[in-house]
C-alpha positions as a Python dict, from the first residue, in 0.01 Angstrom:
ca = {
    (1, 'M'): (0, 0, 0),
    (2, 'A'): (142, 353, -109),
    (3, 'T'): (212, 595, 152),
    (4, 'P'): (84, 956, 126),
    (5, 'I'): (433, 1057, 38),
    (6, 'Q'): (456, 799, -242),
    (7, 'E'): (108, 909, -362),
    (8, 'N'): (216, 1269, -378),
    (9, 'L'): (526, 1171, -573),
    (10, 'V'): (312, 994, -825),
    (11, 'T'): (56, 1260, -854),
    (12, 'K'): (293, 1555, -880),
    (13, 'N'): (510, 1367, -1124),
    (14, 'K'): (220, 1305, -1355),
    (15, 'A'): (155, 1681, -1354),
    (16, 'Y'): (529, 1749, -1408),
    (17, 'A'): (561, 1495, -1687),
    (18, 'S'): (254, 1609, -1867),
    (19, 'S'): (426, 1939, -1983),
    (20, 'F'): (792, 1825, -1964),
    (21, 'T'): (994, 1919, -2270),
    (22, 'E'): (1362, 1899, -2160),
    (23, 'G'): (1429, 1546, -2253),
    (24, 'H'): (1671, 1654, -2509),
    (25, 'L'): (1925, 1797, -2255),
    (26, 'A'): (2290, 1654, -2281),
    (27, 'L'): (2425, 1453, -1992),
    (28, 'P'): (2716, 1677, -1915),
    (29, 'P'): (2613, 1997, -1737),
    (30, 'A'): (2584, 2277, -2005),
    (31, 'K'): (2750, 2551, -1785),
    (32, 'K'): (3027, 2304, -1672),
    (33, 'Y'): (2993, 2355, -1299),
    (34, 'A'): (2911, 2160, -982),
    (35, 'V'): (2739, 2282, -652),
    (36, 'V'): (2792, 2115, -323),
    (37, 'T'): (2508, 2215, -89),
    (38, 'C'): (2355, 2089, 213),
    (39, 'M'): (2044, 1847, 207),
    (40, 'D'): (1856, 2098, 440),
    (41, 'A'): (1491, 2094, 323),
    (42, 'R'): (1486, 2485, 352),
    (43, 'I'): (1716, 2506, 50),
    (44, 'D'): (1592, 2508, -317),
    (45, 'P'): (1927, 2510, -492),
    (46, 'A'): (1770, 2564, -843),
    (47, 'A'): (1576, 2878, -717),
    (48, 'A'): (1819, 3014, -480),
    (49, 'Y'): (2134, 2964, -685),
    (50, 'G'): (1997, 3039, -1029),
    (51, 'I'): (2039, 2697, -1172),
    (52, 'S'): (1822, 2594, -1469),
    (53, 'L'): (1760, 2242, -1557),
    (54, 'G'): (2076, 2085, -1732),
    (55, 'D'): (2314, 2376, -1621),
    (56, 'A'): (2503, 2212, -1330),
    (57, 'H'): (2551, 1906, -1106),
    (58, 'V'): (2394, 1969, -763),
    (59, 'I'): (2541, 1740, -490),
    (60, 'R'): (2366, 1739, -159),
    (61, 'N'): (2470, 1596, 170),
    (62, 'A'): (2441, 1676, 531),
    (63, 'G'): (2646, 1987, 598),
    (64, 'A'): (2762, 2042, 234),
    (65, 'S'): (3070, 1842, 304),
    (66, 'A'): (3337, 1846, 39),
    (67, 'K'): (3476, 1508, 187),
    (68, 'D'): (3143, 1337, 162),
    (69, 'A'): (3094, 1480, -202),
    (70, 'L'): (3449, 1399, -331),
    (71, 'R'): (3337, 1077, -532),
    (72, 'S'): (3065, 1274, -703),
    (73, 'L'): (3291, 1569, -772),
    (74, 'V'): (3549, 1338, -933),
    (75, 'I'): (3285, 1192, -1163),
    (76, 'S'): (3152, 1539, -1239),
    (77, 'E'): (3492, 1686, -1345),
    (78, 'Q'): (3667, 1378, -1476),
    (79, 'L'): (3385, 1207, -1667),
    (80, 'L'): (3145, 1491, -1723),
    (81, 'G'): (3374, 1792, -1784),
    (82, 'T'): (3291, 2036, -1501),
    (83, 'E'): (3539, 2305, -1453),
    (84, 'E'): (3418, 2488, -1152),
    (85, 'I'): (3291, 2391, -798),
    (86, 'L'): (3071, 2609, -580),
    (87, 'L'): (3061, 2477, -210),
    (88, 'I'): (2765, 2647, -40),
    (89, 'K'): (2709, 2574, 327),
    (90, 'H'): (2433, 2766, 516),
    (91, 'T'): (2327, 2936, 836),
    (92, 'G'): (2111, 2741, 1086),
    (93, 'C'): (2273, 2408, 977),
    (94, 'G'): (2220, 2109, 1187),
    (95, 'M'): (2582, 1999, 1160),
    (96, 'L'): (2664, 2306, 1386),
    (97, 'T'): (2447, 2149, 1658),
    (98, 'F'): (2622, 1834, 1760),
    (99, 'K'): (2951, 1652, 1790),
    (100, 'N'): (3042, 1311, 1675),
    (101, 'E'): (2992, 1160, 2014),
    (102, 'D'): (2644, 1285, 2028),
    (103, 'A'): (2545, 1126, 1708),
    (104, 'T'): (2724, 801, 1782),
    (105, 'G'): (2535, 794, 2118),
    (106, 'I'): (2202, 853, 1952),
    (107, 'V'): (2267, 567, 1710),
    (108, 'K'): (2372, 317, 1977),
    (109, 'K'): (2068, 425, 2180),
    (110, 'N'): (1815, 396, 1913),
    (111, 'L'): (1962, 124, 1678),
    (112, 'G'): (2177, -78, 1900),
    (113, 'E'): (2556, -169, 1924),
    (114, 'E'): (2551, -373, 1608),
    (115, 'A'): (2417, -74, 1414),
    (116, 'A'): (2670, 144, 1577),
    (117, 'A'): (2946, -98, 1467),
    (118, 'E'): (2859, -3, 1101),
    (119, 'L'): (2957, 359, 1163),
    (120, 'G'): (3303, 225, 1095),
    (121, 'A'): (3223, 251, 731),
    (122, 'F'): (3277, 625, 759),
    (123, 'K'): (3512, 595, 1060),
    (124, 'G'): (3220, 732, 1281),
    (125, 'D'): (3277, 1082, 1163),
    (126, 'F'): (2953, 1253, 1085),
    (127, 'L'): (3158, 1558, 975),
    (128, 'P'): (2995, 1815, 1217),
    (129, 'F'): (3144, 2162, 1246),
    (130, 'P'): (3138, 2411, 1513),
    (131, 'D'): (3220, 2740, 1308),
    (132, 'L'): (3035, 2789, 969),
    (133, 'D'): (3278, 3018, 783),
    (134, 'G'): (3575, 2792, 935),
    (135, 'A'): (3408, 2488, 776),
    (136, 'V'): (3357, 2650, 449),
    (137, 'K'): (3731, 2752, 447),
    (138, 'D'): (3832, 2386, 560),
    (139, 'D'): (3636, 2236, 286),
    (140, 'I'): (3782, 2474, 21),
    (141, 'E'): (4130, 2393, 146),
    (142, 'F'): (4047, 2014, 137),
    (143, 'L'): (3944, 2046, -226),
    (144, 'K'): (4228, 2263, -342),
    (145, 'G'): (4467, 2024, -174),
    (146, 'S'): (4322, 1711, -309),
    (147, 'K'): (4505, 1538, -607),
    (148, 'L'): (4158, 1441, -731),
    (149, 'I'): (4065, 1802, -806),
    (150, 'P'): (4309, 1950, -1057),
    (151, 'E'): (4440, 2305, -1010),
    (152, 'K'): (4255, 2412, -1318),
    (153, 'V'): (3915, 2348, -1160),
    (154, 'K'): (3800, 2671, -1007),
    (155, 'V'): (3688, 2633, -644),
    (156, 'S'): (3496, 2876, -417),
    (157, 'G'): (3312, 2867, -87),
    (158, 'W'): (2996, 3042, 0),
    (159, 'V'): (2732, 3068, 283),
    (160, 'Y'): (2355, 3073, 213),
    (161, 'E'): (2133, 3258, 468),
    (162, 'V'): (1823, 3057, 530),
    (163, 'E'): (1692, 3375, 693),
    (164, 'T'): (1713, 3616, 390),
    (165, 'G'): (1773, 3388, 93),
    (166, 'K'): (2102, 3550, 16),
    (167, 'V'): (2444, 3412, -58),
    (168, 'R'): (2767, 3550, 49),
    (169, 'S'): (3125, 3477, -41),
    (170, 'V'): (3353, 3336, 217),
    (171, 'V'): (3651, 3214, -3),
}
């Protein structure tokens, strides 16, 4: 039996598909860039960052983590020709509100020791950060220092303000 969320997906997709005309777009992003941003439900990357369908790769994860996004970024630039990366974290991010120990403790409490043992898959690092601008700078330093991101790829770091809808450059 379909959940209300699944029913909404099917209904809204039928409406979308009925007027869809962009099936001709090429696989590589037309404007040759990738955006790494947070999975936060308050962010609509297309609207907030001016991304039209087919323009860019949008990689979303908790906290807009460059480390978490690296696999996708390598595919984006090595296989699909992107030449620029915009890393955009945001104000009010949940990743500012906890430490690794907090998240590990919750996993153990709610899911048990066996589930917590699986945290080794990512070394138990949920990649939280205490300082927003510092985290942007750290991620940009990580990308620029990675041998997987060539020097020719332009990399910049930004903060999206969920309160105002504005972006500001950090690095």
